C-alpha positions in Angstrom: 1.6 -40.6 -43.9 1.8 -36.8 -44.4 -1.4 -36.4 -42.4 0.1 -38.4 -39.5 3.3 -36.3 -39.5 1.2 -33.1 -39.6 -0.9 -34.3 -36.7 2.2 -35.3 -34.7 3.8 -31.9 -35.3 0.6 -30.2 -34.3 0.4 -32.1 -31.0 4.1 -31.4 -30.3 3.6 -27.6 -30.9 0.5 -27.6 -28.7 2.4 -29.1 -25.9 5.3 -26.7 -26.3 3.1 -23.7 -26.3 1.1 -25.1 -23.4 4.2 -25.6 -21.3 5.3 -22.1 -22.2 2.0 -20.6 -21.1 2.2 -22.5 -17.8 5.8 -21.3 -17.3 4.7 -17.7 -18.1 1.9 -17.9 -15.6 4.3 -19.2 -12.9 6.6 -16.3 -13.6 3.7 -13.9 -13.3 2.8 -15.4 -10.0 6.3 -14.7 -8.7 6.2 -11.1 -10.0 2.5 -10.4 -9.7 1.2 -6.9 -9.5 -1.0 -5.6 -6.6 -4.1 -7.5 -5.8 -7.5 -5.9 -6.2 -7.6 -5.3 -2.4 -4.2 -3.6 -2.5 -5.3 -1.5 -5.5 -8.2 -0.4 -3.4 -5.8 0.8 -0.7 -4.0 2.9 -3.3 -7.1 4.8 -4.4 -8.5 5.2 -0.9 -5.3 6.7 0.4 -4.7 8.9 -2.6 -8.1 10.5 -2.7 -8.1 10.9 1.1 -4.8 12.8 0.8 -6.1 14.9 -2.1 -9.3 15.7 -0.2 -11.4 14.5 -3.2 -14.5 13.2 -1.3 -16.6 12.2 -4.3 -13.9 10.1 -5.8 -13.0 8.8 -2.4 -16.6 7.5 -2.0 -16.3 5.5 -5.2 -12.9 4.2 -4.1 -14.3 3.1 -0.8 -17.1 1.2 -2.5 -14.6 -0.4 -4.8 -12.3 -1.3 -1.9 -15.2 -3.0 0.0 -16.3 -4.9 -3.1 -12.7 -6.0 -3.7 -12.6 -7.6 -0.2 -11.2 -5.0 2.1 -12.8 -5.2 5.5 -14.5 -2.3 7.3 -11.8 -2.3 10.0 -9.0 -2.4 7.4 -10.4 0.7 5.7 -10.9 2.5 9.1 -7.3 1.7 9.9 -6.1 3.2 6.6 -8.0 6.4 7.1 -6.9 6.7 10.8 -3.2 6.1 9.8 -3.4 8.8 7.2 -3.8 11.5 9.8 -0.1 11.1 10.5 0.7 11.9 6.9 -2.1 14.0 5.5 -3.3 15.6 8.7 -6.4 15.3 11.0 -8.7 17.3 8.6 -8.2 14.9 5.7 -8.4 11.9 7.9 -11.6 13.0 9.6 -13.2 13.9 6.3 -12.2 10.5 5.0 -13.8 8.8 8.0 -16.9 10.9 7.6 -17.2 9.9 3.9 -16.7 6.2 4.9 -19.6 6.5 7.4 -21.8 7.8 4.6 -20.8 5.0 2.3 -21.5 2.4 5.0 -24.9 3.8 5.7 -25.8 3.7 1.9 -24.6 0.1 1.6 -26.5 -1.0 4.7 -29.7 0.5 3.2 -29.1 -1.5 0.1 -28.8 -4.7 2.2 -25.1 -5.1 1.6 -23.3 -6.8 4.5 -19.6 -6.0 4.6 -17.1 -8.0 6.7 -16.1 -6.1 9.8 -12.6 -7.7 10.0 -10.4 -8.1 13.0 -9.7 -5.6 15.8 -6.2 -4.6 16.8 -4.6 -6.8 19.5 -3.4 -5.3 22.8 0.1 -3.9 22.7 2.9 -5.8 24.5 2.5 -5.2 28.2 6.2 -5.3 28.8 7.2 -2.5 26.4 6.4 1.3 26.3 5.1 2.7 23.0 8.6 4.2 22.4 10.3 0.9 22.9 7.8 -0.9 20.7 7.9 1.8 18.0 11.7 1.9 18.0 11.8 -1.8 17.2 9.2 -1.4 14.4 10.9 1.7 12.9 14.3 0.0 12.8 12.7 -3.1 11.2 11.0 -1.1 8.5 13.9 1.2 7.8 16.4 -1.7 7.9 18.5 -0.1 10.6 18.1 2.2 13.7 17.0 5.6 12.6 19.2 8.5 13.7 20.3 11.8 12.3 20.9 15.5 12.9 17.2 16.4 12.5 16.3 14.2 15.5 19.2 15.7 17.5 18.0 19.2 16.6 14.3 18.3 17.6 14.3 15.3 19.9 10.5 15.7 20.4 9.8 14.7 16.8 12.0 11.7 17.2 9.9 10.6 20.2 6.7 11.2 18.4 7.8 9.2 15.4 9.0 6.3 17.4 6.3 6.3 20.1 3.2 7.4 18.3 3.6 6.8 14.6 5.5 3.5 14.7 4.4 2.4 18.2 0.8 3.5 18.6 -0.2 3.3 14.9 2.1 0.9 13.0 2.0 -1.3 16.0 -1.7 -2.1 15.5 -1.8 -5.5 13.9 -5.1 -5.3 12.2 -3.4 -4.0 9.1 -0.1 -5.5 7.9 3.0 -3.4 7.2 2.8 -3.9 3.4 -0.7 -2.5 3.4 0.3 0.4 5.6 3.2 1.3 3.2 1.0 1.0 0.2 -1.3 3.6 1.9 1.6 5.8 2.9 3.2 5.8 -0.5 -0.1 6.5 -2.2 -0.9 9.4 0.1 2.6 11.0 -0.2 2.5 10.7 -4.0 -0.5 13.0 -3.9 1.0 15.7 -1.7 3.2 18.5 -2.8 6.7 19.0 -1.6 7.3 15.6 0.1 9.4 13.8 -2.5 12.1 13.0 0.1 9.5 11.2 2.3 8.1 9.5 -0.7 11.5 8.2 -1.6 12.1 7.0 1.9 8.8 5.1 1.9 9.5 3.4 -1.4 12.6 2.0 0.2 10.6 1.0 3.3 8.1 -0.7 0.9 10.9 -2.9 -0.3 11.8 -3.7 3.3 8.3 -4.9 3.9 8.6 -7.4 1.1 6.8 -5.4 -1.7 8.4 -6.2 -5.0 9.4 -4.0 -7.8 6.5 -5.3 -9.9 4.0 -4.4 -7.1 5.4 -0.9 -6.6 5.3 -0.3 -10.4 1.7 -1.5 -10.2 1.0 1.0 -7.5 2.3 3.8 -9.7 0.2 2.5 -12.6 -2.9 2.6 -10.5 -2.1 6.2 -9.6 -1.6 7.1 -13.3 -4.8 5.4 -14.4 -7.2 6.1 -11.6 -6.0 9.1 -9.7 -3.9 11.7 -11.5 -1.2 11.3 -14.2 0.8 14.2 -12.9 1.3 12.6 -9.5 1.8 9.2 -11.0 4.6 10.5 -13.3 6.3 12.2 -10.3 6.1 8.9 -8.3 7.5 7.0 -11.3 10.5 9.4 -11.5 11.2 9.1 -7.8 10.9 5.3 -8.0 13.3 5.3 -11.0 16.0 7.1 -9.0 15.6 4.5 -6.2 16.0 1.6 -8.6 19.1 3.2 -10.0 20.7 3.5 -6.6 19.8 0.0 -5.3 22.5 -2.6 -5.4 21.5 -5.7 -7.5 20.8 -8.8 -5.4 
């Protein structure tokens, strides 16, 4: 009789813990961290911004192995010129060319990925970019800086958000992951980093995903920059209204 009771209790406890594990897994799905592909974007953008070509080559290989397409990586490196400058972007593209040549010699065939679609024919780049900028920022972007220097406002709206962010072969979340990762590895741009953490939320990135981004910076790039990003992110969380 005691054996039957013990067996019954064992079955009940197994079922309880099994359901708990399933529930925990479902919670993890809802609050999952960055995917392997997204983590690849973090390191590619970070090392491009830092100008560390040797580590960038490793990050590029890891990104391709994780499933990033050739065109997605090209798009990341091209976009970064707007944040890290043409020299870093061009160096990154040169490093990527070298990585692709090495992989082709080894017989590795990487997926090319989609090309960007044509821009809307009925809108100028400034009109298109203004819509994208407002969508990402959560409201129209104005301010005394843009009144003081209207040209930079036109360049941001027309070129950055229209010509670059308007290319649909890389989604907004991926673009923001790249931007945040690059800014986190540049000196003196904490105000821009803070702004792009907020834009990251506006694209649908979760707190868990942004914390994961910071963890990747800490573990794979540089602890100093990772800790600075963590501090900035903490300030943002403190100022955000609970849902």
